[in-house]
N, C-alpha and C positions, 0 to 999 in steps of 0.2 A: 624420501625426506628432502625438504627444501632448505638450503642454507640460509638464504635471505629473501624475504618477500617485502616489497614496498606496496603499501596500500595508499592510494590517492583518495583522500576524503575521509574525514572523521565523523561523519554523520551516522545515521542509523545503519545504512548499508555497510559502510566501512567498518564500523564496530562489530556488527553481526558477523561479517565475513572473517574479521580478525579473530573473534571468539571461536568461530567454527574451525578454522584451519590451524590455530596456534599449536595444538598437540603434534602437528606434523611438520613443524618448521623450527629450525635452529633459532632464527630471529625474524621478527616482523617490525618494520618501521612504518608508522602511520603518519602521513603528511596532511596537514590541513592549513588553509590560509588564515583561519581564525583561531579563537581560543577554545580549547577542548576541556580543560580541567577546572572544575568549580567545586566549592565546598558543598553547595546545595544545587538543586535543579535551577537552571537559568535559561532564558531565551537566548539563542545564539544568532548573531548576524549571519546572513546567507542561507537561512532556512526559511523560505518564503511562506510555508504553510504551517509553521510551528504554533501559530495562535489558533489554529482551526482544529476541528474534530479529526482525530486519527483513531481508526479502529484496528487494533491487533486482533484478528479473528482467532477463534479457538485453535485452529491448526497452527497458527503462528505462535500462540501462547505455549502450546505443547512442545514445539521445537525449541523455543527459548528456555523452557524448563530443562531440556536435555543439555543445551549448550552452557547454561549458566546455573550451576547448582543452587545458588541462593537467590534466584530470580524472584520467587514468590515471597520469600522472607523480606527482601528489600522493599517490595511493593507494600507488604504489610506495615513495615516501619514508616512508610510515607502515607499511610492511611488511604490507600487506593482500594475502593470497594470491589467486591466480587459480585457480578451481576449475571443472573440466569437470563439469557437472551430471550427466552420465551415467557417464563413465569413472572419476571420482574419488569417486563417492558410492555409498552403499548406499541404495537407494530401495525401501522396503517398502510394498506396497499390500495390500489385502485379498486374501489367497491366496498371497502370496509376494513375491519380490524381483525387480525389473527387471534385465535383463541389463546388464552393463557393457561398454562399447566406446567408443573415441574419438569425440567429437562436436565440433561447433562451438558448442554451447550452453555458454558459459563465463561465469561470474559472479564477482563480487568480494565474498564475504561479509565483513562487518565490523560493528563495534559502531555503533549509531546515532549517538553523538556524533562518531565519526570521519567518517561520511558528511556529517553536517550541517556540520562544521567545514570540510571540503574545499569544499563549495558556498559557505559563508559567506565564506571567504577569497577566492574568486573575486569575489564580489559587492563585498567591501570594496575591491577593486582597480578597480572601475568608476568612472570619473570623474563620471558623472552620477547616482550613487546616494548618498543620505545615510541612514545608519542612526541611528534615534533610540531608544535604550534607555530602560527604565524610564518608558515613556510609555503611558498608558491612554486608549483611545478612550471618550468618554462618550456621544456621540450623533452622528447624521448631521446635516450642514448641508444642508437641502433647500430649494430655492427654485423655485417654479413646476414642481413634479414633476421637478426635476433636482437630483442630488446635486452640490453645489458644494464639498464638502470634509467634514471631520470636526472635531468639537470634542474636544480632548484635555486631559489634565492629567498632571502628573508622578505616578509611582507612589506617592510619599510626600509629595505636595503637592496642595493644592486649587486652585492657580493654573491657570486655564484659558485656552486660546487656540484659535482656529480656524485650521486648516491648509487652505488652498484647494487644489482639484484639479479637473481636468477628467475624471478617471476614478479611482474608488476600487475597489480589489480587496480583498475580504474573504478572507484566507487564514488565518484564525485557528483553523481546526481544528474538530473535532467539538463543542467547547464554545463555538462562535461565539454571540455575542449579537445577531446580525443580526435574528432574528425579533422580539426585544424592542425593538431600535432602530426597526424599521419600525413596530411598533405604537405606539411613543411619538410617531411622526410621523403617526399616523392612518391607517396602511396595514396592512391585515390581513396577518398572517404567512402564509407559504406552507403548503400542505398538506404534512404529514409522513408519509412511509411508514417504518415501523419494524418490523424483524424481530429478535427477541431469542433468541439461540441458547443462552443460559446456558452460555457457554464461558469458561474462565479459564486464565491462564498462571501458571507459576512458572519463574523463570530463575536460573541460577547460572554463574559463570565458574570454569574449571579451567585449570591449566597443562598443556599437552599433554605427555605423556611423551616424552623425547628420542628414544627408540627407535621410536616409533610412525610407521608410514608406509603402513599398509594402506589407508587412505581419508582423505579430507578432510571428509567430511560424511555424516551418516546422517539420513534422514527416515523416520519411521514414521507411517503414516496411520491415522486412526480409520475406523470403518465402521459406519453405522447398520444395525440398531438394537442390535447385540450388542457392539461394541467402542468404547467412548467415549474411549479413551486414545490420544494421539498425542504425537510429540516431534520435535524437530530438534536435532541436535548438529553444530555447524559449527566448523571451524577458522577463526579470525578473526586479526586482526593480532597480532604479537608472540608467535606460537606458542601462542596460548591457544585453549581450547575454550569456546564459549558453548552451554550446554544449556538449551533451553526445553521444559518439559513442558506439555502441553496437555490439558485435560480438558473434554469437552462434556457436555451433558445433565445439568448440575449435579454432575458428577464432578470437582470441582476439586482440583488438586494443592495440597498444603500448603506452608507456608513454614518448617517445622521440618526439620532435617536428616534425621531418621528418616522423616518423612512423604514428603519429597522422594525419598529412596532407595526407599521402599516403592512409590511410584507408578511410578518407573522400572523396578522389578522386575516390575511387572504389565503392562508393555508387551507387545505381541504377539511381539516378538523380544527375546532377552536381550542383543543386541549393545551397546546403550547402557549398560545396567546393568553389564555386564561391564567396559566401558571406564572407568567412573567410580567403581565400588564402592570401590576402594582408594585413590582420590585425595582429597587435602584441597582443599576449595573455596578459591578466592582472592577470593571476594566473598560478601556476604550473599545469601540467597535472597530474591528480590523477586517479588511477585505482582501480578496485574492482572486485573480482570474487566470492564473497559470495552470490550467487544467487540461491542456491538450494531451491526447494520446500520441506518443511517438516511439518508434521502434527503429533503431539503427541496426541494420542486419549484419552485424559482425560475424554471426554464425554462418553466413553464406560467403564470406571472404576467403578466397584461396590464397591470397597474398598477405594475410594478416601476420605480422612478425611473430616468430616464436618467442615465448616468454612473456606474452601479454594476454590478459583477459579483461574484458570490459563487462562489468557486472551491475546488477541493480538497476536503478533508474537511468544510469548512464547508457545502459544497453536497451532497456525496454521499460517504458513507464505508461501508466494508465490514468484515465480520468479518475481522480481520487474519490469521487462520489461513491464508487462501488466498493471501496474499502479493501481492495485486494493487495495493494502494493507492498505493504510491510510484510504480510504473510508470504507472498511469493519470494521476497528477498530472503526470508528465513528458510524457505524450502530450498531455494537454489544454493544458498550458502552451505546448507547441510549436504546437498548433492556434491559440491566441490570437496567438502571435507571427507565424504565417503570415498570419492575417487582417490584422494590423497592417501587415505588409510589403506586402500587396496594396493597402492603402488609404494607404500612406505618401505624404506630400506635405509641402511646406514650410509650408503653412497648418495651423493646429490643426483637429481634427475638430469638426464642428458637432454639436449634440444629435441631429439626424436621422441623421448618420453614426454616432454612438455607438450609437444604437438599432439600426441595421443591423448594426453590429459585434457587439453583444450577441446579437441573434437568430441571426446566423451562427455565433457561437462556441457557443451553447447547442445549436443544431441539430447541429453537427458533433461536439461532445463527448458528446452524448446516446448515440450509438452505442457508445462505449467504456464509458460509465458503465452503460448497460443491460446490456452483456455482463458486466461485473464484478458488478453487482447480481444478475443472474440466476444466475450461477455460484455466488455465495456464498449467497444466500438459499434457492435451491432445494436446495442440498446441506444447508444447515442445517435445512430443513423436513423432511428425512428422519427427524429425531429427533422423537419424539412430545412432548417437553417444550418444543420451540421455540414461541414465541408470535409471532403476527402474520402467519403464512402457513401454509396447508395445501395440500399437493400434490393436484392432480386426477389422475384415473386414468391419463390419457395421459402426464402428467409422471412418474408412477411407472413407467410402462412404459419411458419414455426412460431412466430411471436403471438399469433392468435391462439396457438396451443398453449403457450406460456401464460397468456392471460386467463385461459380456462383453468390451468393448474392453480393459479393464484385465487381464482374464484372458488375452486373446490377447497383450498386451504382455509378459507374463512369458516368452513363448517365441518372440517375433518381434521382432527388432531394429528393423525398419522401423516397426512399430506403436509400439514403445516410444519411438523417436526422435520420431515425430509427436506422441505424447502430451506429451512433455516440451517440444516446441516450442510446442504450444498453450498449455501451462501458463506458458511464458515469454513468451507473446504475440508471438512472432516470426512466427507464421502465424495466420490467423483461426480463430475458434472453429468456423466452418462446416466446417473440415477434419475435424471429429469424425465427419461423415457422408460423408467422401470415399468414392467407390466401392470403392477398395482396402480400406478399413477395413470397409465393409459386407460385402464378399466374405469377408474373413478371419473376421469374426464369424459369418457364416452357416456357414462351414466348421466353426468351433468348436462351434456349436450342434448341427450334424448329428453331429459326432464324439461330443459329450456324450450326445446322445440314443441313438446306436448303442451306446455303452458301457453306458448304463443298461439298454437292452433286452437286451444280452448278459448283463449281470449278473443280470437277472431270470429268465433261462432255467434 
């Protein structure tokens, strides 16, 4: 049992971690520099990507269902659709469109403020949680290599106070100041791994035409090195469409209407352009280029103070194009909760027990962060403009295999289903080399070779 936990950051990560560990804490105080409590979903300052497409994968949805009992009911109240990722969507990869058929891979696409609001409403209802808005963390309070709390001030005041805690969670996102706070306490910042894909977003909302029923979502993938344009058009709450255009290798979509439409027109399929060309936007076009992959290796630090955990994007964040971030946050939050459950007792955890908790949490979460990191950065590294990582010959060979898997998925329902399940993290990434897939890819390669030989005669 933990007496008092301080959570820095009231965004998605902070609220999910709070919901996960609340049963094992006497009290949790969530600190945020902005406003957290709204009567209805609202865009928040300091959330740079909240206007853009966010995909809570099926695995993430399943975990939030466990952490928040009324999660689905709240989404229903807000008119968030349920979408079969395969049957309700047009999924375009390099070479064609995946087949459509009923599946169990069902997600709830919605605007980011809606998702954040649903989780925050649950946290507000927890009796042992206090939300402190407009509160900035200034520095860590460290005594004898143990974090005893944080020093804070009001967002518009210089009045300072120390909030004591036996565990501090930094969930403040990719702009976390933890490296700076550690250095101010005489502790070297952790090593940073960074891969820069030069990828940018542009997003806009439309009202879905009343007569439209052909699909609920369209995904168009980019493909290195010849096709740098991608997009996602999703039906979200209140019969609206959220369109996010994605350009990699510095091929950024613009924020002017004519630039936005021109980018959509150059996608590898005309489906999205045809759907929105005659519609009037119901929002401004918003852009974002903060898509770098970065991993601060707190898990490798031998001198990280006891009583401190850095979580979510503050620890490891990915290029959001691949849609893994929120789901990995949910997975790792549940891992921490499971660790606390095992060590749950009536007495507060000692510093030695907190150190054991931290090591166990980082060891178990590493697996999921490594998978997300590898999938994102290796795909990014296929573009020659990407900085921070170059693929080795055998990694390039593996991507040739992945291209073959995708080619097979266009004509094989079982392979298509397995690919979508891997992407939604409901089965492990090791299934990409399942014997069935290997056999189907071998058959495909033999067929292609035979066709080429026959063509050459």
